[in-house]
N, C-alpha and C positions, 0 to 999 in steps of 0.2 A: 810383044806377049799383049793377053787381051786386057783391059782396064782391070785395077785393081778393088776388086768386090769390098764395100766397106763392112758388109756383114762377117765375111771368111775375117778381115782383120781384126774385129773385136772377138770372133771365136779364137782365134790365134792368140790375143792379148789374154784372154781367160786361159788357155790351154797353157799359156808360159807361165801365169799364177797357178795353176794348179799343180803345175810339174814342181814350181818352188813349196809349194805346201806340203807336197807329198815326200820330198825329201826331208823337211821337218819332222813329217809323221815319222819317217823311216829313223831318224835319229834319236826320236825319244823313245820309241818300241826296242830300239836296239843297243844304244848306248849305254855303258857300265855305270858312269858316274852320277849321282844323284842331281848334282848340278843342271846335267843335260837332262836326264829322265824326268825330274820332277820340277826342276826350278825353269827348265827351258832355254838357259842361256846358251842359245844357239841361233842361228839364221841360215837361211838357204837364198841363191839366187841362181838365175839364167842372166846372160850376157850375149851381145852377138859376139862374132868370130873376132873381133877386133875389142873388146872388152866392155863394150856400151851397156850398162844395164838393162835389162829387158823386162824380167820379170823376177818377183821378189815374194816372199811369205809375208805371213801375217806374223812377223818377228820383231826384232830390235831395231830400232830407227838408226841409233850410233854404228849400229854394225852395216847395215843396208848402206849407207852414204860412203862408208868408206869403202865397201866393196866396189863401187861404182868406177874406183881407182886402181883396185887390183890386178887385172888384168892387162890394161894399159901400160902398166908398171912393169909387171912381169916379161910382155912381149918384148920390152928394150932388152932383157936380160936373153930371153930364151923365143926368137922369133917364132913364127907359126909354122915355118918350113923345117923346124926342127923336132916339132911335134910327131907324132907317131899313134895310130889309133891303139886304144888301149892305156896310155898313158895318164897317168894321176901324177900332178905334184904336190908338195906338201912345203909349205913354208909360213913362217911368222914375223920375219924382219919387217922394221918400219917403213923403210924406204919402197916397198912394194904396197902402196898403199894401204900402212898400217894401222892396224889399232895399237894395242899393249902386247907383250908377246904370250899372255895367256891364250889370248882370240889367233888359234892357229888355224889356217883356210888348207883346203885339199880343194884343189881344181882340176877338172876334167873337160879336155877338149872334146867336143862331139863330132866325130866325122860322119860324113853321109856322103855315098859314092867318091870318096878318097879326099873330100877336102874338110876344112871345119867349118861347120856353120853355127856354131855357138859354144858356150862353155858353162859349166854346172859348177857353181862353189859353194862348198858347205864349209861355213867355221864354227867353231866350238869353243867354248871358253874352257880351258883346262884345268881342274883344280890346283894343280902344280906342273910346273913347267921347268923344275931344278930351281937352280941359282942359291943365294946364301941362307933366306928363311924359306921356311915352307909355306906353301902356298904362292912363292914368288913374288910376294908384298913385302919388300922393304922399305921402310917408310923412309929412312934417311940415306937411300942408295945414292950415289955420286956417280953411278952411270949404269949403262944397263945390262952390264956385262955381271953384277951384281945380281941384278933380277933373277934371271932366267937363261933357258940355254936358246941361242938366236939358231934359228934354223933357215936356212937360204934354198931358193927353191931348188928342190931335190925330187926325184923320180921316186915316189911312194910305190907305185905299181905301173906295170906294162902289161901288153897282152899275153905276159907268161905268166902272169900274177904279181903278188907282194914283192916287194924286194926286202927279203929278210933283213940285209944285212944294212940296210938304211934304219930300218924299225928297231933293231937291235941298239943301234946307235942312240936313237931318242930314247928309248926304254930304259937304257942302262942311267940316263941323264935326269930321270923322274922318281920320286918318292914311292908311289903307287904304278907300278908299270903293269898288273893287273887289270886295273881300271882304264889307263892309258891306251893299253893296245886295243881293248874291246870299244874305245871311242874312234879310236883311229880306222877300227875296221867298218864301225858303224859310218862315218864319216865317207870312206869309199862307196859303202853299198847306198849312200843317198844320192852320192854322186850317179851312180850306176841307174837310179831310178829316174832320173831327170833325162838323162843319156837316152834311154827307152821312150819316153813320152816325146821327145823332141825329134825321134827319126821318127815315131807315129805321124806326127803332124806332118812333117816331110813328105811322108809316104802318102798321106790324104790329101794334099793340097797340092803338093807338088813342090822341091826344093827353091824353084825360082821364088813363087807364089811366098814361102814361108820368108824368104829373105828380104822380100818386098815387103812384105808385113812388118817386118822389123824397124826397117826404115820409116815407114810411115808411122809408126807408134812413135819415134822420136819426135817425129815432124809434130806430131799431135800433142805432145806433151811441151814441146817447144811453144808452140801457138799458144796452149793454155797458159802457160806460165807468163808471157807475153801480155796477154791479155789483164791476168792478174794485176801484174807489174802497173800496166798504164791505169786499174782503177784507183792506185794509190796516187794522193796529191805528189806532184815534182817537189822536190826540196832536199835539205839534207839534215837527218835525224840523227842524234847522239845518245848513246846509254851506256852506263858501266855496273857491272857488279865486281863483288871481292870474294875470293875465297877466305876459308879460316886461318890460312897460311899467312906468313910475314914475305916479302921480299928483301933482296939482297940490302934495303934501306931500312929494314924493319919497319915498314910501311904494310897494311893491307894488302896483298897480291892483288893487282887490278886487273881486271877484264874489259877492255874499252872495245865500242865498236862504232864505227861512223858509216851511216848509211846514206847512199846518194842514189836518190831515184830520178830517173831522166826519162821520160815517154816510156818505152818498154823495156828499159835494161835498168839492171840496180848493180851497185858497188859497193859490198860489205868489207869493209877496210879496219882491220883487225890488230894494224901495226902498232897503234897505241896501247897495246898491254905491256903489263909488265916482263922484265927480263926473266932469262931461264932461271928456275928455281934449285935450290940444294935438296931437292927431295923428289918423291917419285908422282908430284902433280906437274911437271909438264905433258906436251901430249906433240902426238907428230901431227904435220899441217893437213893430213889427209883427214883427219879425225873434225879438226877447227872448220875443214870446207863440208863435212857432214852434219855438223851440228847446224852451220849455215842453212844449208838446203830442208834441213826439219825445219828450222825457224823460218824459213821463205815460205815452207808450204803453211805452218800455221797462219803465217800472217796474211796469205793469199784469203783465207776463207773458203776454202775449196778442198775437196776431198778427190783432188786429179792424180793422176796417174805419175808416179815418181819414178822415172828413168834418166836414161841418158838425156833426150833432148829438154827435160826440163832444167838441166843445169845450164845450158848453152846463154839464157840472158844473164846470167850471174858471174859476175866479176868477185871473187874472194881474193882479200891479200892480206896474208901473214909476213912477220918480219923477222928473217934471219936472227937467230941470236935471243929471241923472243920465249916465252912460255908456249907458244903457240905452233912455234918452228926451232926448237932447241938443239937441233943436230943428231945425227944418227945414233950416239953414245949415251943419249940422256937418259935416263930412268922416266919412265912413261906411264907405271903401272896403274896409279889413279888419277892421272889426266884423261882418261879413255873416258871415264864415267864420271867423271867431278867437274873437271875445268871445262869439259864439253857442256854443261848444264849451265853454267855460268854464261856462257857466250848466247844460249837461247835467252836465259834470263835479262840478258844485257840487250839483247834484241826489243824486248817487249816493253822494258824501259824505255828505251828510244822511242818508240811506235805509241806510246800511252796516250799522247796529246792527238792522236790523229786516230787509231782505229782501236779505241778502249773497247767498242763490242766485239770484237774478235780475240782478246787477251783473256789469259787467266793470272790470278795474282800467283805471288810466290809460293811454291809449295815444297813438301820434303825432296827437293832435288838433288838427290845420291841414292849412290847403291847403297847406303845403309849396311855396309857389309860388316860383318861379323864373321872370320876365318879362322876356325878351329880345326887343330892339328894334333893327332893324338899317336905318338911314336911307339911302335913296336920292335923291339929287338929281330934283327932275322926276320921280319915280315914287313909286307908293304905296310905305309903309314894307312891311317884312316883319315879322311880330307874331308871336313863341313866346310863350306863354300856357302853361306849365308845371307842373303840378301834382305832387307826391311822396308817396307812401304811406309809411307805416312800420308800425311793431310795433302788434300788439292787445293789448291787456291781457289777464291771466288769467281764467279763470272758476274757480267752483267746481268744474266736472266736466270740465276741459281746459287746456290749454297755449293761449295767444295763438296766432295766426295771424301770420306774417311777410309783410312785402312787400305789406300790404294798405290799405285806406280804412277807417275808423272814424266812428261816430258820424253826424254830419251830412253826411258827404262821400259822393259814389257817382261817381267819376269814375275814368276812367282815364288811362294813362300813354299819350305820344305814341311810338308805337316809334320805335327810333333810324332806322330806313332813312327812315321819313317825314321826319324832323328833317334828317337829313344831304342828301336829296333839295332839300326847299325852305328850306332857311336855310342860311348860311354859317358852319354850328356843325358839329365834330366829336364825337360821343358816344364817349369812350376807355373808359369802363368803366361795367359795370351788374351789379352783384354784391348778395348780401345780407350786410348790415354782422352780421357774426358774433359773438354774446357781447352784445350790445345789449340784449338783454331781460332785464328785471328777475328775479332770483330767487324762487323760491317752489314752494308743495307744487305749483303751476301755476304754470309760468315764463312772463314775458311773450313776445311773438312778436319777433322781432329786424326792425331796421330796413333800408333799403337804403343802398348807394352808387351816386351817378350823378358822372360827372365828364365835362365839357364843355370842348372848345378852339373859342378864339374864331378865326375862318378872316377874318371880314371886317375893314377897316381899324378900326372902331369899330362898338360894338355899346351901347346904352343897357340897362342892366340895373335891374328893381325886384327884390327879395327881400320875401318876407312870410311868416315863420318863426314860430310859436309853438314854445313846448317846448324852446326854445333855451337857456336860463335856469334854468324851474322843471322840472323832469324828471318824466316821466310817474309818477303814483304807485301804489304798489302798495295792496291791500286785504287784510283782515284777516292784516296781519302781511306780506305779500308786500314786496319790495323795490322800489324804482323803476326805472325804465328809464333807458338814456343819454339824454343829449339830443342834439339837432339840433344839428351841426357844420357851417359853410359857410365855405371856405377859399379862397382866393386864391393862385393861383403866379402870379407877374410878375419876371420878368428871374432868375428861378433863387430868390426871395426868398418863403419860404408865408407869407401874413395870415390871420389868421381874422378873419371880418368880422361883423358883427352882424347878427341875424336880420331886420330890417326895415331897408331900406335905397334908396337911389336913388343908382346910379353910372353912371360911364362905362367900360365895359371897352377893353380896347385887341386888336391883332391878334396871337396867340398866349398869351394871358392864359389860363389854365387854372382853371377854378372846381369843385370839389369839392363836394357834397352831401352829407352822412351821416344819415339820418334818424333819427330816435327810436325807440328799443325800448319793446313795452310793459314796464307795472309788474307786478310778479308778484301773485299771488294765495294768500294762506295761507301761514304760518310754513314757509322752507324746510326741507325733510327733508336 
């Protein structure tokens, strides 16, 4: 074979990213749930035949890092030789490179000339996946079986079409089967779009060139990550952050990281974190690895290609029985997007004395989730899964941005008009929470205020907010931002609510969310 043309490698790299972007576009245009259409709580990826991440959309970082492990773990149960052209598998269980159970993956092997050359993976957060509480977030769940239906890898489609029995089994266990069916079909369509683009690249450049380019892209990313690590001084650095929750000893639940830099390799040891919690803030070890991979990219100060090769120089250690490796049966709904943020911010604290110019002070590092569920007898439930941004922390060269997403989240809010059209909810206020950012040489960004009035006879509510007790921290002498605040106005009496709760709302209840402001950077002038 002739030497691999570096220009062709670069064209294929962009082709893989474009294929993943097209997958996400197909999802947002054809999914039924507003969470996917409007908020964009979805991600798309292309891997090589063995599951090495090769291309990704501009989606949600915590999804992308976990998808790097999805196909390698899947192939331990479903070897490549068992795959057939036209197959598409659906699964959500944690041991398959898993997130929380709401994040359902559809994976399609891409065949060219009778062999698998790549995989297309669509991940979508379903607003409800069954379980005890509507929306599948039960704050004090004792195990994952209370949270949602657990889907092992099963064929959702073959060359003959959709496997109606599998789809019906899933739809029988969710509260909004109409939207769920539309979302599943959208995921299938998105993987077909990527399949088409991959086959076009193989036809244009040759299958062997395409496969060689994938290998080369992994090697290039590995070299770039090793170079980035070499730029950091050798040494051992430690940092910690805390959840708003308490551990089994009654102490704040601790996330601790020990970073050891030596030459072009880095070890990230998370084994000092607290034990498994008795609520939904545990997380799978794959999400822990995803958070570390994202944090390492931030520490590098480079806009590098994030694929399987970039993970090779990183050793990531978790401890069995801990909050980050709690076992297959642990509840993990909130850990996916709350505990993962604590890992990244612990990494920032660890490196504050080394590379402050690359770091951001603490921000509204939480999903800021309010999940409203309106029961309808004899009809699908109406589910509004709404996430809220807040203030970004300050940086060495600028103030933090107000009313934005930070770190591992990358979703949009649902427009008030969309909410009022589709749900028995009135949005009575949307504003900047002025003055909520922390002071500093560069101040933290401000949070937001959003107020909801319940118009239905009853509404089931889940709240999942971090930074309601521990404020976003400042860096280099900057001051912390204000915490999240959730209040309920009922019958003229205002009550402050916990940041994590399940409760039943009544008609004319008014719920106000005030999100956290970012921490400041540098001593205030």
